[in-house]
C-alpha positions in Angstrom: -44.4 -87.8 -155.8 -47.5 -87.2 -153.3 -46.1 -85.8 -150.1 -47.3 -88.7 -148.7 -44.9 -90.8 -150.2 -41.9 -88.7 -149.3 -39.5 -90.8 -147.2 -38.6 -88.9 -144.0 -35.0 -88.7 -143.6 -34.4 -87.0 -140.2 -36.8 -87.3 -137.6 -36.4 -86.1 -134.1 -38.3 -86.9 -131.4 -39.1 -85.3 -127.5 -35.5 -84.4 -127.5 -33.9 -83.0 -124.0 -30.4 -81.3 -123.9 -29.1 -79.9 -120.6 -26.1 -77.8 -120.4 -25.1 -78.7 -116.4 -28.3 -77.4 -114.5 -29.9 -75.7 -117.8 -32.2 -77.2 -119.7 -31.4 -76.0 -123.4 -34.0 -78.3 -125.4 -37.2 -79.3 -123.8 -39.0 -81.9 -125.4 -38.0 -80.7 -129.1 -39.5 -83.0 -132.0 -39.4 -81.9 -135.5 -38.5 -84.0 -138.9 -37.4 -83.3 -142.5 -38.6 -85.2 -145.4 -36.8 -85.7 -148.8 -37.0 -82.8 -151.1 -37.7 -80.8 -148.1 -35.7 -77.5 -146.7 -36.7 -77.0 -143.6 -36.0 -73.8 -140.9 -35.7 -73.2 -137.3 -35.8 -69.6 -136.5 -35.8 -68.1 -133.1 -34.0 -65.7 -130.7 -30.4 -66.3 -129.6 -30.6 -68.8 -127.1 -33.5 -70.2 -128.3 -31.9 -73.7 -128.8 -31.3 -73.9 -132.7 -27.9 -74.6 -132.9 -28.2 -76.8 -130.0 -30.6 -79.0 -131.6 -28.2 -79.3 -134.7 -25.5 -80.3 -132.5 -27.4 -82.5 -130.6 -28.2 -84.1 -133.7 -25.1 -84.6 -134.8 -24.1 -86.0 -131.6 -21.7 -83.2 -130.7 -23.8 -82.8 -127.2 -25.6 -85.6 -125.7 -28.8 -85.5 -125.4 -30.9 -86.6 -122.0 -33.8 -87.9 -123.4 -35.8 -88.4 -126.9 -34.7 -90.1 -129.9 -33.2 -89.0 -133.2 -33.5 -91.3 -136.4 -31.2 -90.8 -139.9 -33.1 -92.6 -143.2 -35.4 -94.7 -140.1 -32.1 -95.8 -138.0 -31.6 -94.7 -134.7 -28.4 -92.5 -133.9 -28.0 -91.4 -130.4 -25.3 -93.9 -129.9 -23.8 -93.8 -133.0 -20.5 -91.6 -132.9 -20.4 -88.4 -135.1 -17.7 -89.3 -137.2 -19.9 -92.4 -138.7 -22.6 -89.9 -138.6 -20.4 -87.9 -141.2 -19.4 -90.9 -142.9 -23.1 -91.9 -143.8 -24.0 -89.0 -145.0 -25.4 -86.7 -142.2 -23.3 -83.4 -142.4 -23.3 -80.1 -140.6 -21.8 -76.8 -141.5 -21.1 -75.1 -138.6 -21.9 -71.7 -137.2 -18.7 -69.7 -137.6 -17.4 -71.7 -140.8 -14.3 -73.2 -139.2 -12.4 -73.5 -142.2 -9.0 -74.2 -142.8 -7.3 -71.0 -142.8 -4.0 -72.0 -144.3 -4.8 -74.3 -146.6 -6.1 -73.5 -150.3 -9.2 -73.7 -151.2 -8.8 -76.9 -153.3 -7.2 -78.5 -150.3 -10.3 -77.0 -147.9 -12.4 -78.5 -150.3 -10.5 -82.2 -150.5 -10.7 -82.4 -146.6 -14.7 -82.6 -147.1 -14.0 -85.8 -149.3 -11.3 -87.2 -146.8 -13.7 -90.6 -146.1 -14.4 -91.3 -149.6 -12.5 -93.3 -152.1 -14.6 -92.6 -155.3 -11.9 -90.6 -157.1 -14.8 -90.2 -160.2 -17.4 -89.1 -157.5 -15.0 -86.7 -156.0 -14.2 -85.3 -159.5 -18.0 -84.8 -160.3 -18.7 -83.4 -156.5 -15.5 -80.8 -157.3 -17.4 -79.8 -160.5 -20.9 -79.8 -158.6 -19.2 -77.4 -155.8 -17.8 -74.8 -158.6 -20.8 -75.1 -160.4 -22.7 -73.8 -157.6 -19.8 -71.3 -156.3 -18.1 -70.3 -159.3 -16.0 -67.8 -157.0 -14.1 -70.7 -155.3 -13.1 -72.4 -158.9 -11.3 -68.7 -159.4 -9.7 -68.8 -156.1 -8.9 -72.4 -156.0 -5.4 -71.9 -155.2 -6.0 -68.9 -152.6 -5.8 -70.0 -148.8 -8.9 -70.0 -147.3 -7.9 -67.5 -144.5 -7.2 -64.8 -147.3 -11.1 -65.0 -148.4 -13.9 -62.5 -147.5 -16.4 -63.8 -145.2 -19.0 -64.9 -147.9 -16.4 -66.5 -149.9 -15.0 -68.2 -146.5 -19.2 -68.9 -146.0 -19.4 -70.6 -149.9 -16.0 -72.8 -148.6 -17.4 -74.3 -145.9 -20.6 -75.1 -147.7 -18.6 -76.5 -150.3 -16.5 -78.2 -148.1 -19.7 -80.0 -147.0 -20.7 -80.8 -150.1 -17.6 -82.8 -151.0 -18.6 -85.3 -148.2 -22.0 -86.4 -150.4 -24.3 -85.4 -148.2 -27.8 -87.3 -147.7 -28.6 -84.7 -145.5 -27.3 -81.2 -145.1 -27.6 -79.3 -141.8 -26.5 -75.5 -142.0 -26.1 -73.4 -139.1 -26.3 -69.8 -139.6 -25.1 -69.8 -142.8 -26.0 -66.1 -143.6 -24.5 -64.6 -140.5 -22.5 -61.2 -140.4 -23.0 -61.1 -144.2 -23.6 -58.1 -146.1 -27.3 -58.3 -148.0 -25.9 -59.0 -151.3 -23.7 -62.1 -150.5 -26.8 -63.2 -148.0 -28.7 -63.5 -151.5 -26.1 -65.5 -153.0 -25.8 -67.9 -150.3 -29.9 -68.8 -149.9 -29.4 -69.1 -153.8 -26.8 -71.8 -153.5 -28.8 -73.3 -150.8 -31.8 -73.4 -153.3 -29.1 -75.0 -156.1 -28.0 -77.6 -153.1 -31.7 -78.6 -152.9 -32.5 -78.9 -156.7 -30.1 -81.4 -156.9 -31.7 -83.4 -154.5 -29.9 -82.8 -151.0 -32.9 -82.7 -148.3 -31.5 -79.5 -145.8 -32.6 -78.4 -142.3 -31.7 -74.8 -141.8 -30.9 -72.5 -138.6 -30.8 -69.1 -139.2 -31.2 -65.5 -137.8 -32.7 -64.1 -140.8 -36.1 -65.2 -140.4 -37.7 -63.3 -143.8 -35.0 -65.0 -145.8 -35.1 -68.5 -144.3 -39.1 -68.7 -144.4 -39.0 -67.6 -148.3 -36.3 -70.2 -149.3 -37.9 -72.9 -147.0 -40.7 -75.5 -147.4 -41.9 -75.8 -143.5 -41.0 -74.1 -140.6 -40.3 -74.4 -136.5 -40.1 -71.4 -134.3 -38.3 -72.4 -131.1 -38.8 -70.1 -128.0 -36.6 -71.5 -124.8 -35.9 -74.8 -125.8 -39.6 -75.9 -127.2 -41.4 -75.5 -130.6 -44.0 -72.9 -130.1 -45.0 -73.0 -133.8 -44.9 -75.0 -136.7 -46.1 -75.3 -140.3 -45.4 -74.5 -144.0 -43.0 -71.6 -144.3 -45.7 -69.3 -146.0 -47.8 -70.1 -142.6 -45.5 -69.3 -140.3 -44.3 -66.3 -142.4 -48.2 -65.0 -142.1 -48.3 -65.5 -138.7 -48.9 -62.1 -136.6 -46.6 -63.0 -133.8 -44.0 -64.0 -136.1 -44.0 -61.0 -138.0 -44.1 -58.9 -134.8 -40.8 -60.8 -132.9 -38.6 -61.9 -135.8 -39.6 -59.6 -138.9 -40.1 -56.5 -137.4 -43.9 -55.7 -138.2 
């Protein structure tokens, strides 16, 4: 399939968001096509998480347009976007600490009624994260940080996402677990789910994505293929310590 024939699954145009009098996003435009992993990198406070939250309708947009599979979403409630397959794994994981691993995963499928499909999703999640299968009866709160991140992503996969938004999936994890999480993201991508990734670990994010946007104080300062962004001298100096 040529690049020109790829479907644009997510299209954000000139997005503006305010927190009170503070302008958090000032005209952010980005897109995600079928078959892509796209990453947003930038310093703390650059607007990365706000971009994902605005896409999901969790914070109101003052201006701009958002399209999901060609349909405008700015007036669509978050729960309907989730039902349509736009799924966010939030920063901080937000798992249900008192529920078992399996019960957490079942919560991800709460809006589904296709029993066979749900069973297939369980198998897919357990194939990507074998550790979750081993700990299926263990409560979420007793898992390690890396296991909780696996559970948060697994729960999102139980929703049968058409687009997966990931907010800081490697935050606070040991290097070996960071590698495991990015391997899982690659596996999800190979299964056919496009991914929009917000990540502080710029090196890992750029190595595991197709394209990248660099946000600075609420605007897109740079965009291009991940290889191009990785080679940019300013990006090397600011985010890669070179």
